[in-house]
VEXDREN-829105 format. One record per residue (C-alpha): z, x, y. Coordinates in steps of 0.001 Angstrom, whole numbers, plus 500000, padded with zeros to 6 digits. Example, Ala and Ser with C-alpha at 12.3 -4.5 7.8 and 13.67 -1.06 7.14 Angstrom:
<sites>
507800512300495500
507140513670498940
</sites>
This chain:
<sites>
631350989378277871
630795985767276777
630018986801273200
633208988865272995
635321986061274420
633629983514272165
634396985570269074
638017985925270180
638247982172270766
636865981382267307
639282983769265588
642338982581267497
641447978887267239
641262979145263448
644684980802263291
646162978252265674
644846975310263649
645665976852260265
642118976587258927
640246978781256497
638970982011258112
635716981544260060
632568982444258122
630001984350260172
626410983189259841
623152984099261553
623709981575264369
627450982055264774
630429980799262774
631308977954260439
634950976895260158
636095974565257395
638703972465259202
639349969885256489
640512966995258683
639167963424258511
637988963520262130
636768967119261909
635598968196258495
634019971405259752
632754972961262950
629916975279263790
630345977560266789
627026978994267924
626955982351269714
624169982874272259
622745979525271191
619065978828271774
616799975943270821
615927977394267416
619575977924266453
620674974457267589
617792972756265800
618413974721262587
622140973955262402
621741970390263634
619184969591260947
621260971194258188
624363969042258704
624693965999256439
628476965417256402
629824963047259088
632519964348261440
631068967836261471
631258969383264934
628939971754266745
630113973895269663
627849976016271852
628360977991275043
625536976368276979
625050973187279009
625499969988276951
622261968541278332
620234971288276679
621984970888273335
621508967113273376
617744967493273761
617531969762270692
619667967836268201
618206965268265777
619446961657265607
623010961119264418
624728963483266836
627066962238269585
628147964221272623
631870964884272992
633780965695276149
632416968701278053
634484971871278019
634680975383279418
635312978814277933
637968980410280138
639785983738280149
642336985744282119
644117989080282168
647541988353280727
650697989338282556
654375988564282196
656193986331284670
659561984671285111
659916981276283444
662552978747284377
662610975128283281
663207972536286032
666551970781286098
666778968243283305
664426970129280983
664857972794278289
662317975367277128
662100976244273430
659936978894271767
659327979387268057
656831981169265810
655419980059262471
652427981323260523
651359983677263276
651378980938265892
653868980693268763
654867977184269783
656289976426273231
657956973073273810
659611971592276882
662223968982276051
663466966276278408
667160965529278841
667017962868276102
665497965367273659
661991963905273787
658947966170273982
657773966439277599
655173969210277262
653934971650274667
651360974320273841
650713977076271337
649108980498271157
647630982707268446
647311986450268980
644480988299267238
644465991934268329
644117992335272083
643230988665272596
645423985577272552
644030982048272285
645896979267274060
645602975897272334
646784972277272480
648497972425275872
649595968947276922
652112967262279203
653324963749278510
652087961418281278
655672960420282099
656505964037282923
653405965173284793
653367966761288271
656634968587287638
655219972013286844
655717971696283095
652135972622282228
652417975808284270
655757976538282627
654212976237279165
651306978497280121
653564981194281550
655830981123278504
652809981448276208
651469984368278251
654832986125278102
654883985837274326
651305987073274003
652001990117276188
655079990883274101
652816990897271033
650418993375272649
647674991026273851
645964991739277164
643345988980277391
643932985239277238
641136982939276047
640920979158275773
638569976222275576
639416973919278472
638764970252279055
637658969038282463
641214967870283177
642830971097282003
640462973335283944
642223972679287270
645598973768285885
644205976935284368
642258977892287481
645416977466289559
647042980032287249
644242982565287678
641998981722284718
638208981908285229
635336979980283661
632935982230281764
630658979650280147
630199975919279592
631355974699276183
629217971913274777
630612969838271926
628775967420269632
629834965578266478
627609964323263676
628225960629263033
625215960096260716
622308957748261225
622355954096260261
</sites>
């Protein structure tokens, strides 16, 4: 189950971020991201000590990320010097279903699609962006990405509104399973909406040695 969800997450994440297609390798996938703060990322499937050590030792370009679906403590003990632990995460999934969406008074919901990615935005009365998120559908799976509510507009149900609107769009496109990589903060919102944690998601970035 975790391997299937992990593969779906990798495929959808790449579409959502507009990167080159993931390249499958013996240990998992490499994605060329091409951003200053994230040049590339390796996503290890069924990571073990040998796989982590092999990939960790092969990386020489700073701002290369490594993701693995195991506890961060284990990964940290296997990586060579130069790697820094990022925020812990969680691989989560749910059975998608449609639901009614209604923006609270004073807010407007907008939905648009570009390049295979659906963008949901919640605008405040003054036109400013109060909350947003996006989703990429790849077959039966849909990957939710970059969900965020502006601090000034939190605790008003906008995050839930974005998630429900994204799920509705994914179902309309034929997806049945939702997948995402959650932060510690985001996990509570997703669990309240019926999402379940399937694996830890360790993240490390290579900063290079002095």
